[in-house]
DRENNU-874275 format. One record per atom (N, C-alpha, C): x, y, z; atom name; residue in one letter; residue number from 1. Coordinates in steps of 0.05 Angstrom, whole numbers, plus 5000, padded with zeros to 4 digits. Example, Ala and Ser with C-alpha at 12.3 -4.5 7.8 and 13.67 -1.06 7.14 Angstrom:
REM residues 2
X | Y | Z | name | resn | resi
5264 | 4886 | 5156 | N | a | 1
5246 | 4910 | 5156 | CA | a | 1
5264 | 4934 | 5156 | C | a | 1
5257 | 4955 | 5142 | N | s | 2
5273 | 4979 | 5143 | CA | s | 2
5258 | 5001 | 5157 | C | s | 2
REM end
This chain:
REM residues 128
X | Y | Z | name | resn | resi
8636 | 2681 | 1429 | N | x | 1
8622 | 2666 | 1450 | CA | x | 1
8627 | 2637 | 1447 | C | x | 1
8634 | 2623 | 1468 | N | x | 2
8640 | 2595 | 1467 | CA | x | 2
8615 | 2579 | 1472 | C | x | 2
8614 | 2556 | 1459 | N | x | 3
8592 | 2538 | 1464 | CA | x | 3
8599 | 2520 | 1487 | C | x | 3
8579 | 2504 | 1496 | N | x | 4
8583 | 2486 | 1519 | CA | x | 4
8604 | 2465 | 1512 | C | x | 4
8605 | 2455 | 1488 | N | x | 5
8625 | 2435 | 1481 | CA | x | 5
8653 | 2447 | 1479 | C | x | 5
8655 | 2473 | 1472 | N | x | 6
8681 | 2485 | 1470 | CA | x | 6
8695 | 2486 | 1497 | C | x | 6
8681 | 2494 | 1518 | N | x | 7
8694 | 2496 | 1544 | CA | x | 7
8699 | 2468 | 1555 | C | x | 7
8684 | 2449 | 1547 | N | x | 8
8689 | 2421 | 1556 | CA | x | 8
8716 | 2412 | 1545 | C | x | 8
8720 | 2418 | 1519 | N | x | 9
8745 | 2409 | 1506 | CA | x | 9
8769 | 2426 | 1514 | C | x | 9
8765 | 2452 | 1520 | N | x | 10
8787 | 2469 | 1525 | CA | x | 10
8801 | 2465 | 1551 | C | x | 10
8787 | 2458 | 1572 | N | x | 11
8799 | 2456 | 1599 | CA | x | 11
8807 | 2427 | 1606 | C | x | 11
8808 | 2409 | 1587 | N | x | 12
8813 | 2381 | 1594 | CA | x | 12
8787 | 2368 | 1602 | C | x | 12
8788 | 2342 | 1606 | N | x | 13
8763 | 2328 | 1613 | CA | x | 13
8753 | 2335 | 1641 | C | x | 13
8727 | 2338 | 1643 | N | x | 14
8714 | 2343 | 1668 | CA | x | 14
8698 | 2318 | 1675 | C | x | 14
8697 | 2311 | 1701 | N | x | 15
8679 | 2289 | 1710 | CA | x | 15
8650 | 2299 | 1706 | C | x | 15
8634 | 2282 | 1693 | N | x | 16
8606 | 2289 | 1689 | CA | x | 16
8591 | 2286 | 1715 | C | x | 16
8573 | 2305 | 1721 | N | x | 17
8557 | 2304 | 1746 | CA | x | 17
8535 | 2283 | 1743 | C | x | 17
8527 | 2277 | 1719 | N | x | 18
8505 | 2258 | 1715 | CA | x | 18
8515 | 2230 | 1705 | C | x | 18
8541 | 2224 | 1711 | N | x | 19
8552 | 2198 | 1703 | CA | x | 19
8543 | 2176 | 1723 | C | x | 19
8549 | 2151 | 1715 | N | x | 20
8540 | 2128 | 1731 | CA | x | 20
8558 | 2125 | 1756 | C | x | 20
8584 | 2121 | 1752 | N | x | 21
8603 | 2117 | 1774 | CA | x | 21
8624 | 2139 | 1772 | C | x | 21
8620 | 2160 | 1788 | N | x | 22
8638 | 2183 | 1790 | CA | x | 22
8640 | 2200 | 1765 | C | x | 22
8627 | 2192 | 1743 | N | x | 23
8626 | 2208 | 1719 | CA | x | 23
8651 | 2208 | 1702 | C | x | 23
8670 | 2190 | 1707 | N | x | 24
8695 | 2190 | 1692 | CA | x | 24
8691 | 2183 | 1663 | C | x | 24
8677 | 2161 | 1657 | N | x | 25
8673 | 2152 | 1629 | CA | x | 25
8657 | 2173 | 1613 | C | x | 25
8636 | 2183 | 1625 | N | x | 26
8620 | 2203 | 1611 | CA | x | 26
8636 | 2229 | 1606 | C | x | 26
8653 | 2237 | 1625 | N | x | 27
8670 | 2260 | 1622 | CA | x | 27
8690 | 2256 | 1600 | C | x | 27
8702 | 2233 | 1598 | N | x | 28
8722 | 2227 | 1577 | CA | x | 28
8708 | 2226 | 1550 | C | x | 28
8684 | 2214 | 1549 | N | x | 29
8669 | 2213 | 1524 | CA | x | 29
8661 | 2241 | 1514 | C | x | 29
8653 | 2258 | 1532 | N | x | 30
8646 | 2285 | 1524 | CA | x | 30
8670 | 2300 | 1515 | C | x | 30
8693 | 2296 | 1528 | N | x | 31
8717 | 2310 | 1520 | CA | x | 31
8727 | 2302 | 1492 | C | x | 31
8725 | 2276 | 1487 | N | x | 32
8734 | 2265 | 1461 | CA | x | 32
8712 | 2266 | 1440 | C | x | 32
8688 | 2275 | 1447 | N | x | 33
8665 | 2275 | 1429 | CA | x | 33
8660 | 2248 | 1418 | C | x | 33
8658 | 2228 | 1436 | N | x | 34
8656 | 2200 | 1429 | CA | x | 34
8632 | 2189 | 1445 | C | x | 34
8617 | 2169 | 1434 | N | x | 35
8595 | 2158 | 1449 | CA | x | 35
8603 | 2146 | 1476 | C | x | 35
8589 | 2152 | 1497 | N | x | 36
8596 | 2143 | 1524 | CA | x | 36
8593 | 2112 | 1525 | C | x | 36
8575 | 2101 | 1510 | N | x | 37
8571 | 2072 | 1510 | CA | x | 37
8597 | 2058 | 1503 | C | x | 37
8611 | 2067 | 1483 | N | x | 38
8636 | 2054 | 1474 | CA | x | 38
8659 | 2058 | 1494 | C | x | 38
8659 | 2081 | 1507 | N | x | 39
8679 | 2086 | 1528 | CA | x | 39
8675 | 2066 | 1551 | C | x | 39
8650 | 2063 | 1559 | N | x | 40
8644 | 2044 | 1580 | CA | x | 40
8651 | 2015 | 1572 | C | x | 40
8645 | 2008 | 1547 | N | x | 41
8652 | 1981 | 1538 | CA | x | 41
8682 | 1977 | 1539 | C | x | 41
8697 | 1996 | 1530 | N | x | 42
8727 | 1994 | 1531 | CA | x | 42
8737 | 1991 | 1560 | C | x | 42
8725 | 2006 | 1578 | N | x | 43
8734 | 2004 | 1606 | CA | x | 43
8727 | 1977 | 1618 | C | x | 43
8703 | 1967 | 1611 | N | x | 44
8695 | 1940 | 1621 | CA | x | 44
8713 | 1918 | 1609 | C | x | 44
8719 | 1921 | 1583 | N | x | 45
8737 | 1901 | 1570 | CA | x | 45
8765 | 1902 | 1582 | C | x | 45
8775 | 1926 | 1587 | N | x | 46
8802 | 1928 | 1600 | CA | x | 46
8801 | 1917 | 1628 | C | x | 46
8779 | 1921 | 1642 | N | x | 47
8777 | 1910 | 1669 | CA | x | 47
8778 | 1880 | 1669 | C | x | 47
8763 | 1868 | 1651 | N | x | 48
8763 | 1838 | 1649 | CA | x | 48
8790 | 1828 | 1640 | C | x | 48
8803 | 1841 | 1621 | N | x | 49
8828 | 1831 | 1610 | CA | x | 49
8852 | 1835 | 1629 | C | x | 49
8851 | 1854 | 1647 | N | x | 50
8874 | 1860 | 1664 | CA | x | 50
8870 | 1851 | 1693 | C | x | 50
8850 | 1834 | 1697 | N | x | 51
8845 | 1823 | 1724 | CA | x | 51
8836 | 1844 | 1744 | C | x | 51
8820 | 1862 | 1736 | N | x | 52
8805 | 1882 | 1751 | CA | x | 52
8822 | 1904 | 1764 | C | x | 52
8841 | 1898 | 1781 | N | x | 53
8854 | 1918 | 1798 | CA | x | 53
8868 | 1941 | 1784 | C | x | 53
8883 | 1935 | 1763 | N | x | 54
8897 | 1959 | 1750 | CA | x | 54
8877 | 1979 | 1739 | C | x | 54
8855 | 1970 | 1727 | N | x | 55
8836 | 1989 | 1716 | CA | x | 55
8820 | 2003 | 1738 | C | x | 55
8814 | 1989 | 1759 | N | x | 56
8800 | 2001 | 1782 | CA | x | 56
8817 | 2023 | 1794 | C | x | 56
8842 | 2017 | 1798 | N | x | 57
8861 | 2037 | 1810 | CA | x | 57
8863 | 2061 | 1791 | C | x | 57
8866 | 2056 | 1765 | N | x | 58
8868 | 2077 | 1745 | CA | x | 58
8843 | 2094 | 1745 | C | x | 58
8820 | 2081 | 1747 | N | x | 59
8794 | 2095 | 1747 | CA | x | 59
8791 | 2113 | 1771 | C | x | 59
8799 | 2103 | 1794 | N | x | 60
8797 | 2119 | 1819 | CA | x | 60
8817 | 2143 | 1817 | C | x | 60
8841 | 2138 | 1807 | N | x | 61
8860 | 2160 | 1804 | CA | x | 61
8849 | 2181 | 1784 | C | x | 61
8837 | 2172 | 1762 | N | x | 62
8826 | 2190 | 1743 | CA | x | 62
8803 | 2207 | 1756 | C | x | 62
8787 | 2194 | 1773 | N | x | 63
8765 | 2208 | 1787 | CA | x | 63
8776 | 2229 | 1806 | C | x | 63
8799 | 2224 | 1818 | N | x | 64
8811 | 2243 | 1836 | CA | x | 64
8824 | 2266 | 1822 | C | x | 64
8836 | 2260 | 1798 | N | x | 65
8850 | 2281 | 1783 | CA | x | 65
8831 | 2299 | 1768 | C | x | 65
8811 | 2287 | 1755 | N | x | 66
8793 | 2303 | 1738 | CA | x | 66
8776 | 2322 | 1755 | C | x | 66
8773 | 2346 | 1746 | N | x | 67
8756 | 2366 | 1760 | CA | x | 67
8727 | 2360 | 1754 | C | x | 67
8709 | 2365 | 1773 | N | x | 68
8681 | 2361 | 1767 | CA | x | 68
8670 | 2382 | 1747 | C | x | 68
8651 | 2373 | 1732 | N | x | 69
8639 | 2391 | 1712 | CA | x | 69
8625 | 2415 | 1726 | C | x | 69
8628 | 2439 | 1715 | N | x | 70
8614 | 2462 | 1728 | CA | x | 70
8584 | 2458 | 1729 | C | x | 70
8571 | 2468 | 1750 | N | x | 71
8543 | 2465 | 1753 | CA | x | 71
8528 | 2481 | 1731 | C | x | 71
8536 | 2505 | 1726 | N | x | 72
8525 | 2522 | 1705 | CA | x | 72
8544 | 2523 | 1681 | C | x | 72
8533 | 2523 | 1657 | N | x | 73
8551 | 2525 | 1633 | CA | x | 73
8567 | 2551 | 1634 | C | x | 73
8592 | 2549 | 1627 | N | x | 74
8610 | 2573 | 1627 | CA | x | 74
8604 | 2589 | 1602 | C | x | 74
8603 | 2615 | 1604 | N | x | 75
8595 | 2633 | 1582 | CA | x | 75
8619 | 2644 | 1567 | C | x | 75
8643 | 2646 | 1580 | N | x | 76
8665 | 2659 | 1567 | CA | x | 76
8691 | 2645 | 1576 | C | x | 76
8713 | 2653 | 1563 | N | x | 77
8739 | 2642 | 1570 | CA | x | 77
8747 | 2651 | 1599 | C | x | 77
8739 | 2675 | 1607 | N | x | 78
8745 | 2684 | 1634 | CA | x | 78
8731 | 2666 | 1655 | C | x | 78
8706 | 2659 | 1649 | N | x | 79
8691 | 2640 | 1667 | CA | x | 79
8705 | 2614 | 1669 | C | x | 79
8714 | 2603 | 1646 | N | x | 80
8728 | 2577 | 1646 | CA | x | 80
8754 | 2579 | 1661 | C | x | 80
8769 | 2601 | 1657 | N | x | 81
8794 | 2605 | 1672 | CA | x | 81
8789 | 2606 | 1702 | C | x | 81
8769 | 2621 | 1710 | N | x | 82
8763 | 2624 | 1738 | CA | x | 82
8754 | 2597 | 1750 | C | x | 82
8737 | 2582 | 1735 | N | x | 83
8728 | 2556 | 1745 | CA | x | 83
8752 | 2536 | 1748 | C | x | 83
8770 | 2536 | 1729 | N | x | 84
8793 | 2518 | 1730 | CA | x | 84
8811 | 2526 | 1754 | C | x | 84
8813 | 2552 | 1758 | N | x | 85
8829 | 2562 | 1781 | CA | x | 85
8816 | 2554 | 1807 | C | x | 85
8789 | 2556 | 1809 | N | x | 86
8775 | 2549 | 1833 | CA | x | 86
8776 | 2519 | 1838 | C | x | 86
8774 | 2503 | 1817 | N | x | 87
8774 | 2474 | 1820 | CA | x | 87
8801 | 2464 | 1829 | C | x | 87
8823 | 2477 | 1821 | N | x | 88
8849 | 2468 | 1828 | CA | x | 88
8859 | 2480 | 1854 | C | x | 88
8854 | 2505 | 1859 | N | x | 89
8864 | 2518 | 1883 | CA | x | 89
8845 | 2540 | 1892 | C | x | 89
8831 | 2534 | 1914 | N | x | 90
8812 | 2553 | 1924 | CA | x | 90
8826 | 2578 | 1935 | C | x | 90
8850 | 2575 | 1946 | N | x | 91
8865 | 2598 | 1956 | CA | x | 91
8872 | 2617 | 1933 | C | x | 91
8880 | 2605 | 1910 | N | x | 92
8887 | 2622 | 1887 | CA | x | 92
8862 | 2637 | 1877 | C | x | 92
8839 | 2623 | 1877 | N | x | 93
8814 | 2636 | 1868 | CA | x | 93
8806 | 2658 | 1887 | C | x | 93
8809 | 2654 | 1913 | N | x | 94
8803 | 2675 | 1932 | CA | x | 94
8821 | 2699 | 1929 | C | x | 94
8847 | 2693 | 1923 | N | x | 95
8866 | 2714 | 1919 | CA | x | 95
8859 | 2731 | 1894 | C | x | 95
8850 | 2717 | 1872 | N | x | 96
8842 | 2731 | 1848 | CA | x | 96
8818 | 2749 | 1854 | C | x | 96
8798 | 2738 | 1869 | N | x | 97
8775 | 2754 | 1875 | CA | x | 97
8782 | 2778 | 1892 | C | x | 97
8800 | 2774 | 1912 | N | x | 98
8808 | 2796 | 1929 | CA | x | 98
8823 | 2817 | 1913 | C | x | 98
8840 | 2809 | 1895 | N | x | 99
8855 | 2828 | 1878 | CA | x | 99
8835 | 2844 | 1860 | C | x | 99
8816 | 2830 | 1849 | N | x | 100
8796 | 2844 | 1832 | CA | x | 100
8780 | 2864 | 1848 | C | x | 100
8772 | 2856 | 1872 | N | x | 101
8756 | 2875 | 1889 | CA | x | 101
8773 | 2898 | 1898 | C | x | 101
8799 | 2894 | 1903 | N | x | 102
8816 | 2917 | 1911 | CA | x | 102
8819 | 2936 | 1887 | C | x | 102
8822 | 2926 | 1863 | N | x | 103
8823 | 2943 | 1839 | CA | x | 103
8798 | 2959 | 1836 | C | x | 103
8775 | 2946 | 1839 | N | x | 104
8749 | 2959 | 1837 | CA | x | 104
8746 | 2981 | 1858 | C | x | 104
8755 | 2975 | 1883 | N | x | 105
8754 | 2994 | 1904 | CA | x | 105
8771 | 3019 | 1898 | C | x | 105
8795 | 3015 | 1887 | N | x | 106
8812 | 3038 | 1879 | CA | x | 106
8799 | 3055 | 1858 | C | x | 106
8786 | 3042 | 1838 | N | x | 107
8772 | 3057 | 1817 | CA | x | 107
8749 | 3074 | 1829 | C | x | 107
8734 | 3062 | 1847 | N | x | 108
8712 | 3076 | 1860 | CA | x | 108
8722 | 3100 | 1876 | C | x | 108
8744 | 3096 | 1890 | N | x | 109
8756 | 3118 | 1905 | CA | x | 109
8764 | 3141 | 1887 | C | x | 109
8776 | 3135 | 1864 | N | x | 110
8784 | 3156 | 1845 | CA | x | 110
8760 | 3171 | 1835 | C | x | 110
8738 | 3157 | 1829 | N | x | 111
8714 | 3170 | 1819 | CA | x | 111
8703 | 3187 | 1841 | C | x | 111
8703 | 3177 | 1866 | N | x | 112
8693 | 3194 | 1888 | CA | x | 112
8710 | 3218 | 1893 | C | x | 112
8736 | 3216 | 1889 | N | x | 113
8754 | 3239 | 1892 | CA | x | 113
8747 | 3260 | 1872 | C | x | 113
8742 | 3252 | 1847 | N | x | 114
8735 | 3271 | 1826 | CA | x | 114
8708 | 3284 | 1832 | C | x | 114
8689 | 3268 | 1839 | N | x | 115
8662 | 3279 | 1843 | CA | x | 115
8660 | 3296 | 1868 | C | x | 115
8675 | 3290 | 1889 | N | x | 116
8673 | 3306 | 1914 | CA | x | 116
8694 | 3328 | 1916 | C | x | 116
8710 | 3332 | 1895 | N | x | 117
8730 | 3353 | 1895 | CA | x | 117
8716 | 3380 | 1895 | C | x | 117
8730 | 3400 | 1906 | N | x | 118
8719 | 3427 | 1908 | CA | x | 118
8713 | 3439 | 1880 | C | x | 118
8731 | 3435 | 1861 | N | x | 119
8727 | 3447 | 1835 | CA | x | 119
8707 | 3432 | 1818 | C | x | 119
8697 | 3409 | 1825 | N | x | 120
8679 | 3394 | 1809 | CA | x | 120
8653 | 3409 | 1804 | C | x | 120
8642 | 3421 | 1826 | N | x | 121
8616 | 3435 | 1823 | CA | x | 121
8619 | 3458 | 1804 | C | x | 121
8641 | 3473 | 1806 | N | x | 122
8646 | 3496 | 1789 | CA | x | 122
8649 | 3488 | 1760 | C | x | 122
8664 | 3466 | 1756 | N | x | 123
8668 | 3456 | 1728 | CA | x | 123
8641 | 3447 | 1716 | C | x | 123
8625 | 3434 | 1732 | N | x | 124
8599 | 3425 | 1722 | CA | x | 124
8581 | 3449 | 1715 | C | x | 124
8581 | 3470 | 1732 | N | x | 125
8565 | 3493 | 1727 | CA | x | 125
8575 | 3508 | 1702 | C | x | 125
8602 | 3510 | 1698 | N | x | 126
8613 | 3524 | 1675 | CA | x | 126
8607 | 3508 | 1649 | C | x | 126
8607 | 3482 | 1650 | N | x | 127
8601 | 3466 | 1627 | CA | x | 127
8572 | 3466 | 1618 | C | x | 127
8554 | 3474 | 1637 | N | x | 128
8526 | 3475 | 1630 | CA | x | 128
8520 | 3500 | 1616 | C | x | 128
REM end
């Protein structure tokens, strides 16, 4: 079972939903397991030293590239994989869901075929 910090580190940095400005600094701090205060200080210092625009542009690009943090904590690697797939490509996530549902439908049909077969009742009675 993975902990909340494990999935944060495994899928790259996520934008924090409770961050100040788009959650980039807090997401990077959580990913690096570093205090958010120092990450913000570094960003402010870089902003002042580089005449504002390069860091602002980099910050906005980072906010666009980073996936938002999941609303609910992910419980397993499969959950993390599905969330990453959903955050990057909704079409791919829908395709995965459709494929899973088709597999489940085939399994249910096979079970129904066995249960509704003519010989099933006789086999059940003989086994009793």
